[in-house]
C-alpha positions in Angstrom: 68.1 25.2 -127.5 68.3 28.9 -127.8 70.2 31.0 -125.3 68.0 32.1 -122.4 68.3 35.6 -121.2 66.6 37.0 -118.1 65.2 40.5 -117.8 66.1 42.8 -114.9 62.5 42.5 -113.7 62.8 38.7 -113.7 66.0 38.7 -111.8 64.6 41.1 -109.2 61.5 39.0 -108.7 63.4 35.8 -108.5 65.6 37.2 -105.8 62.6 38.5 -103.9 60.8 35.2 -104.1 63.8 33.0 -103.2 64.0 31.4 -106.7 67.5 30.4 -107.7 68.3 32.0 -111.2 69.3 28.6 -112.7 65.8 27.2 -112.0 64.3 29.4 -114.8 66.4 27.6 -117.4 65.6 24.2 -115.9 61.8 25.0 -116.1 62.1 26.2 -119.8 64.2 23.2 -120.8 62.4 20.5 -118.9 58.8 21.8 -118.0 56.1 19.7 -116.5 53.5 21.8 -118.1 53.4 24.7 -120.6 50.6 27.1 -121.6 50.2 30.2 -123.8 49.5 33.3 -121.9 48.9 37.0 -122.6 50.8 39.0 -125.1 52.1 35.9 -127.0 54.1 34.7 -124.0 54.6 31.3 -122.7 54.2 30.0 -119.1 56.0 26.8 -118.1 56.1 25.2 -114.7 58.1 22.6 -112.8 58.0 21.3 -109.3 61.0 21.9 -106.9 60.4 20.3 -103.5 57.0 21.3 -102.2 56.7 24.4 -104.5 56.1 24.9 -108.2 57.9 27.5 -110.2 56.2 29.2 -113.1 58.4 31.0 -115.5 56.8 33.5 -118.0 59.0 34.0 -121.1 58.8 35.1 -124.7 60.7 34.7 -127.9 61.5 32.0 -130.5 65.0 32.8 -131.7 65.9 34.5 -128.4 64.2 33.5 -125.2 63.7 36.1 -122.6 62.5 35.3 -119.1 59.9 38.0 -118.2 59.2 36.8 -114.6 59.1 33.8 -112.2 56.7 32.9 -109.5 56.8 30.3 -106.8 53.3 28.8 -106.1 51.5 26.0 -104.5 49.5 23.2 -106.3 46.1 24.9 -105.7 47.3 28.2 -107.3 49.1 26.3 -110.1 45.7 24.9 -111.1 44.1 28.4 -111.2 46.9 29.3 -113.6 45.7 26.7 -115.9 48.1 23.8 -115.2 45.5 21.3 -114.1 47.3 18.3 -115.6 50.5 18.8 -113.6 
């Protein structure tokens, strides 16, 4: 797999939201669900305990994490991950 880089924005948001930095790589490498989103980006999600973490990223040759969000099951379904 390609190297995963994290934008400054994503690092800041992960810290604010209490999401460990290494979770982004885990979500990208082993997602429970993946969806195409705006601007040609990809959203992947994975469950960690009672929360789901959604990682928005872009790139093919070089993956760059744009942001991360910690959400509950109901909000996850609104994001389009109904099969998770």
